[in-house]
Structures are given as structure tokens and as C-alpha cells.
C-alpha positions in Angstrom: 86.5 94.7 73.1 85.7 98.4 72.7 83.4 99.6 75.5 80.1 101.3 74.6 79.0 104.4 76.5 75.5 105.8 76.6 75.3 109.5 77.5 71.9 110.6 78.8 71.6 114.4 79.1 69.2 117.0 77.8 72.0 119.7 77.8 73.4 119.9 74.3 76.6 121.6 75.4 77.5 118.6 77.6 76.9 116.2 74.8 78.9 118.4 72.3 81.7 118.7 74.8 81.9 115.0 75.9 81.0 112.9 72.9 83.8 113.9 70.4 86.8 113.1 72.6 85.2 109.9 73.9 84.8 108.8 70.3 88.4 109.9 69.5 89.5 107.6 72.4 87.9 104.7 70.7 84.7 104.3 72.7 81.4 103.6 70.9 79.2 106.5 72.1 75.5 107.0 71.8 73.5 110.0 73.1 69.9 110.3 74.2 67.7 112.6 76.3 66.6 111.1 79.7 63.1 109.6 79.4 61.1 106.5 78.8 63.0 105.7 75.5 66.3 105.9 77.3 65.0 103.5 80.0 63.9 101.1 77.3 67.3 101.4 75.6 69.4 100.4 78.7 67.2 97.3 79.2 67.0 96.1 75.6 70.5 97.1 74.5 72.7 97.7 77.6 75.9 99.6 77.1 79.1 99.1 79.0 78.7 102.4 80.9 76.0 105.1 81.3 76.8 108.7 81.8 73.9 110.7 83.2 73.7 114.5 83.4 72.1 116.0 86.5 71.2 119.6 85.7 70.0 120.8 89.1 66.4 119.8 88.5 64.2 117.4 90.5 63.3 115.7 87.3 66.9 114.6 86.7 67.1 113.0 90.2 63.7 111.4 89.7 65.0 109.9 86.4 68.1 108.7 88.2 65.9 106.8 90.7 64.0 105.2 87.8 67.2 104.3 85.9 69.3 102.7 88.7 67.1 99.6 89.3 67.3 98.8 85.6 71.1 99.1 85.3 73.5 96.3 85.6 76.4 98.4 84.3 78.2 101.3 86.0 76.7 104.7 86.2 78.8 107.9 86.1 77.0 111.2 87.0 77.9 114.6 85.6 76.6 117.1 88.0 75.7 120.7 87.1 76.6 121.7 90.7 79.9 121.2 92.5 78.1 120.7 95.9 79.4 118.0 98.1 75.9 117.1 99.1 75.0 116.2 95.5 78.1 114.1 95.1 77.2 112.2 98.3 73.6 111.8 97.1 74.7 110.3 93.8 77.2 107.9 95.3 74.7 106.9 98.0 72.1 106.1 95.3 74.5 103.8 93.6 76.5 105.8 91.1 80.0 104.4 90.5 81.5 108.0 90.3 80.4 111.6 90.2 82.0 114.6 88.5 81.1 118.3 88.4 80.4 119.7 84.9 82.0 123.0 85.9 85.4 121.6 87.0 86.2 118.3 85.2 88.7 118.1 82.4 88.6 115.7 79.4 91.6 113.9 80.8 90.1 113.4 84.2 86.8 112.1 82.7 88.8 109.6 80.6 90.7 108.5 83.7 87.5 108.1 85.7 85.8 106.1 83.0 88.8 103.8 82.7 88.9 103.2 86.4 85.2 102.5 86.6 85.3 100.1 83.7 88.3 98.3 85.2 86.6 97.9 88.5 83.5 96.6 86.8 85.4 94.1 84.7 87.1 92.7 87.8 83.8 92.3 89.6 82.2 90.7 86.5 85.0 88.1 86.5 84.4 87.3 90.2 80.7 87.1 89.6 80.7 84.4 86.9 80.0 81.7 89.6 77.7 83.9 91.6 74.7 81.7 91.4 72.3 80.4 94.2 69.1 78.6 94.5 67.6 78.7 97.9 64.0 77.7 98.1 62.0 80.4 96.3 65.0 82.6 95.8 67.0 82.2 92.6 70.1 84.4 92.0 72.1 84.2 88.8 74.5 87.0 88.4 76.4 85.2 85.6 73.5 85.8 83.2 73.6 88.8 80.9 71.9 91.6 82.8 71.9 89.4 86.0 68.7 87.7 87.3 67.3 87.7 90.8 63.9 86.1 91.4 61.8 85.5 94.5 58.8 83.2 94.3 59.1 83.5 90.5 58.9 87.3 90.4 61.9 89.4 89.3 63.5 91.4 92.1 64.9 94.8 91.0 68.3 95.5 92.7 70.4 98.7 92.5 74.0 98.4 91.2 75.3 98.7 94.8 72.9 96.0 96.1 74.1 93.7 93.2 77.7 94.3 94.2 77.1 93.5 97.8 75.0 90.4 96.9 77.7 89.2 94.5 80.4 89.5 97.2 78.2 87.6 99.7 77.5 84.9 97.2 81.3 84.3 96.8 81.3 83.4 100.5 78.0 81.6 101.2 78.1 80.3 104.8 81.2 82.4 105.6 81.5 85.8 107.3 82.4 88.7 105.1 84.0 91.7 106.9 82.6 95.2 106.3 85.9 96.3 104.8 85.8 93.5 102.2 82.3 94.5 101.2 83.3 98.2 101.0 86.3 97.3 98.8 84.2 95.1 96.5 81.4 97.6 96.3 83.2 100.9 95.9 86.8 99.9 95.1 90.1 100.8 96.7 90.4 104.2 98.3 86.6 104.3 98.9 86.9 106.5 102.0 83.7 105.1 103.5 82.8 103.5 106.8 80.8 100.4 107.6 77.8 102.7 108.1 77.7 103.2 104.3 76.6 99.6 104.0 73.7 99.8 106.4 70.9 101.3 104.1 71.8 98.9 101.3 71.9 95.8 103.6 68.5 97.0 104.9 67.1 97.2 101.4 68.5 93.8 100.4 66.8 92.2 103.4 63.4 93.8 102.5 63.8 92.4 99.0 65.1 88.9 99.8 64.1 87.9 103.3 60.8 86.3 104.2 60.8 88.4 107.4 63.1 91.4 107.0 62.9 92.3 110.7 64.3 88.9 111.6 66.7 88.1 108.8 67.9 84.6 108.2 69.6 84.8 104.8 71.7 88.0 105.3 72.7 87.9 108.9 74.7 90.5 110.9 77.7 89.1 112.9 78.2 91.8 115.4 81.7 93.4 115.2 82.7 90.9 112.5 80.6 91.5 109.4 77.8 89.7 107.5 76.9 86.1 106.7 74.9 85.0 103.8 73.4 81.6 104.2 70.8 79.2 102.8 67.5 78.8 104.6 65.7 76.2 102.5 65.0 73.1 104.6 65.2 75.0 107.9 
């Protein structure tokens, strides 16, 4: 099946430079400016991949913050700057990859897109059975768009939080090492340490735990990793 790609950028030169060769490679490409219509588009008609341009403005990063909780597909950032700090910021927020507009080539972008889509396809296959009902928590990552609800209310998760949760749900009641979570979340050659997981684990606990300061669902096993367990009936 041909992957669809949605490019969100208000810089015409980026769209003119990227769209033609992606279409020539067989991808179905749509382009929009960032904004409320784009947010609605990714919810109602999700693509296989989103490419978002960050043009050195606070508004672009603000839109990225709005977009990520709605996405259940990979996000690739095209950054106007080549600053390491911006790449780190994008990856920390949950982007699957980041490239600088000033330095990337068409071949590199195609290679990065292919790698991101392959990683996502592998995770999707492993997530087909990633379902859980635990008291008022309902998780069904096999649904189109995924579904997480707590006390009947939808719980918005970032792509990274979803990947961590999906990995944990494959091993309910079993310890998962930090390295396994890192591999499942960012892929081989991630170059990250266990500390990269901490803010996302913290956020998951605040979203899924009755008492985030005393977690019972997503528990830390010191020097060994993490354990996701059911608490209904305790």
C-alpha cells in the first residue's frame, strides 16, 4: 500500500522543493499550512506520515505542541535552523526524526522517510494485541487511531508515550529494561540513555495513575527497568 504524506509548512519554497520528488517516488502527498484546518485533517483523515516545517518562529513550535497529542503516526520535522538544540527539542517532544532545511538532500529525506515508516510498521504489527482493561482504564492500541480512556474520558498521549505504553502492554506483569523501551521507542542506534525515558514515564503516570506520586500501574524497578501491572481488584 502506498504511504500518504501530509506536509504542513507555510514556506512555499519548502513545499515546492519537497512535494515533487516525493510524488515521483510514489508517495501520495498533500500539503497544507499549519493551523486549525490541518489539526482537523490529521484527526479526520490521518496520513501515514506528517512532515512539519519549523521556520524559527514560536508559532511553529506552539503548533507542534498542539499537533503531537493528536497524532498516531510518525512526525518528521524540517527545521529552518541547523542548531543541535532545536533537533534535541524536536526529538524530545516526540518527533520520529529531524532534518535541517539548509543541509538535507532529496536522497537523505527519502531514506529518512523510509526508515521512519519501516519502524512504524514494525511497531504497528507488535501493537495489534496491545489491549488492556484495568478498572476505569481502557487501552486499545489496535484501533485505528488508537484509544486510551480513563473513567470514560479520552486520554491524549504523545507518539512517544504511545510507543512506551505499547511496549509495556506487550509485557504486562513483566519487567521491561530501559534499553528495550529505548529500542522500541526510538529504534536501533537511538544514541539515548535511560534518562531520556524519565519525562515521558512521568507524563504517563500523571495521565494514567490514580495517584501519580505513588504509581501502581507503571512501576519503577530500580536498576532493572519498569513494570506495567493491573491494579483493579487491589
